[in-house]
C-alpha positions, 0 to 999 in steps of 0.5 A: 554480463547477461543479455535479457529483455528489461520489460519491468513490471506494473511498478515500472516499465524498466527494471533499471529505472524502478523506484522501489528500493528492492525488486518486488520479485526478490521479496514477493510480499514487499509490494503488498505491504507497501500498498497496505501501508499506503491504504492505512495512512489514507484511512487514518487521514480520512478519519482525522478529517472527520470521516466516520469509521463506517464511511471509511470502511465503505470507501476502502471496502473493508469491515468496520472492525478492520478500520477500528483496528487500524485506527487503534494501531495508529500513532496519535 
């Protein structure tokens, strides 16, 4: 029973209509982890479509070694 301005954040314009299962302010690392997981899935998809590790690394702005590591951690 508190009055506050529901201004949301960059995820949603309103806290009450936010699609996240948990508020990004309750778990500050949540949004970063979600974005990283999404990026990693996109990289794996690119690799499966035939892109080279070098191409993927340049596209997402990571080192080739990082792409190799993510590829090795992916479930076949």
